N, C-alpha and C positions, 0 to 999 in steps of 0.2 A: 571408488571413483564414480562419480555421476556418469551414467551412460545415456546419451541422447540419440533419438532416432535419426536415421541418415537419409530420410526422404521427406516428402511434402505432406505426410498423412496428417500433420497437425496444423497445417495452414488453415486460416479462416479469413473470411471476407465480410465486411460490414458496410452498411450505408453510414457515412461519416457522421451525419447529424444525429442519426439514432444512437450510434456509439457514444458520442460526446454527451447526449442526453442522459443515457443509462449511467455513465460514469459519474455525471453530477448527481444523479439521484443516489448512487452508492455513497458518495462523499457526504451528502446531506444526511443520509441514514447513519453513517458512522459517527458524524459529529453529534447527532441527536442521542445516539446511544450513550456516548461518553458523557454528554451533559445531563441526560436523565438518570443514568445509573451510577455514575462515578462522582459528579460534582458535589453531591451531598455527604460523601465519605470524609471522615477525618484523615489527617495526615497518616496516622497510625494504621488506619485500615487501608489506605492506599498502598502503604508499604508492607503489609503483612503478608508473609509467604505461606501458603498451605503447608509446605515441607521445605527444608533447607534447599532441595533440588529444584522446586518449582518457583516460577517468577511470581512477584506480587502483581496486582493491577498496574502500579506505577512503573514496574519494570517492563511490562508488555508494551505500555506506552512510549517509554523512554526508548526501547528497541525501534519502534516505528519512527519516532523523531529522529533517531540517527540516520535513517534512510531518507526521510524528508529533507534533512539539512544538506544531504548530498544531491538528491535528485531535483528537488524544486528549482534551486539556481541553475541547474544543468538544462532543465526543461525550458526555463525562462529564456536563457541564453540562446538555445536552439530556435525557439519561436521568434525571438527578436531577429535572429539571422535570417530566417525564412521570409519574414515580412520585409526586411531591409532589401533583399534581392528580388522581391516580387515573385516569390515562389507561390503560385495560387492554390487555394484550397481545392480538394478534389471531392467529387461526390461519393466515391467509394474509397474504403480504406482496406488494404490487403495485409494482414498480419503475415509475418515471416514464420516459418515452422519453429524456428527457436523461440521467437517472441511469444508465440502462441503456447508453446510448450511451458516456458516460464510462468506465463499468466495463468494457464489453466490448472497447472500443478500447484500453484499457490492458493487458488481460490477454494475456499471451503465448499462442501456439499451442503444440500439443504438440511441435513442432519448434523452439520458441523464437522464432519470428518474431512481429512485432507489426504490426497493421494500421495503426496511426497513429503516424507518427514526428514528434516535435516537439522543439524546442530548450528546454532547461530555462530557466525564468524566472529573472530575476536574483536575486531573493530566495531561490531554491532551487538556486543554483548554488554547489557546494562549492569551497572553497579547496583548493589543493594542499598547503598547510601545515597539517597536522592532528596532533593527538595520536591516533594510530591505535587505542590501546587504549581510550581514552575513547569514541571513536566506535563501536568494537566493542560495548563494554559497554552503551552507550546503546541500540543496536539491540536487543540482546537483552532489556533492561529494557522497552523499548517493546513487544515482543512479549508479555511477560507481562502488561502493562497492557491490551493489546488483547484478550488472552484473558479477562481479568477483566471487561473491559466487555462483551464478547459474553455472558458469563454474566449480567451485570447486565441486559442488554437483553432477556432472556427475560420480565421483569417489566412491560414497557410496549410501546406501540405504535410499531414501527419506521417506519411510514409517515407518521404525522401530524407527528412532531417533525422540525424542519429545521435545517439548519446551513449558513451561508454558506460558499462555497468560498474557499480561500486566495487565488486570484489575481483574484477578482472577487466582492466581498462582496454584491453586489445579486443574484447567482445562489445560490439555496439548494437543497440536496439533502436528501432525507429521510435520517434516521439509517441506514436499511437501506442506501440507495445509497451513503451516505458509507462505510459499512464496506466494501461491495463494491468501490468505487473505490480506497479506500486499500490495501486488501490486493491487489487486481490490480496497482496501481502498484508495490507491494513485490515481487510476483512478476516483473514486467517487469525491475526493476533488479537483482534477485538473479540472474536469468538472465544479465544484462549482467556482473555481477560474476564469475559462474562462468565465462563466456567469457574474461575477463581473466586469471583464475586458471589456467585450462587454458593459454592462449596464453603465459603467462610461465613456468609451472612443471611443466606436463604437455602440452608441444606434441604429443607422440606420440599424445594421445587425441583430437586434432582430425582430423576426416576431410573 
């Protein structure tokens, strides 16, 4: 069972505009990596698994797409709701201890390591039989949508609007923490996809 801290040790506070700018920069970087490293690969290469137990590049991306298909519409709905009731944007955003825990535990370190390893939930486990190009283009499309939503989020309060998480709808995170978690989760699995890419096609780059 996942044990979570019972205090505010993991709370974090941000200047809202700086946080949004950083998240948009992260999204741009993720999209650029996928387009530069993976777009030139053939379908066979995108679907190639290093071992039967390890995901292919396409499976890593499809796993992320499954989260985006859930969270992107939820974020959009929440932001539309906040704007419709004139919930004003705030200069500061305070992450909850739970939201910050999820975001920071997902985000890979500078060396690519992650602090929390967990098995993918069944509804987010990708098939090995995929249309690789559809998967690739869906990921790129979702990054454009995320960037647009981050722009949109400048108009309302990221802290008061809440979204149920995909694996337990009784747990809700603020829109700000949802953005942080979702993008950190993308960073985690793009690092994984890059490892697969290097191990299969550029083993000389592995040290």
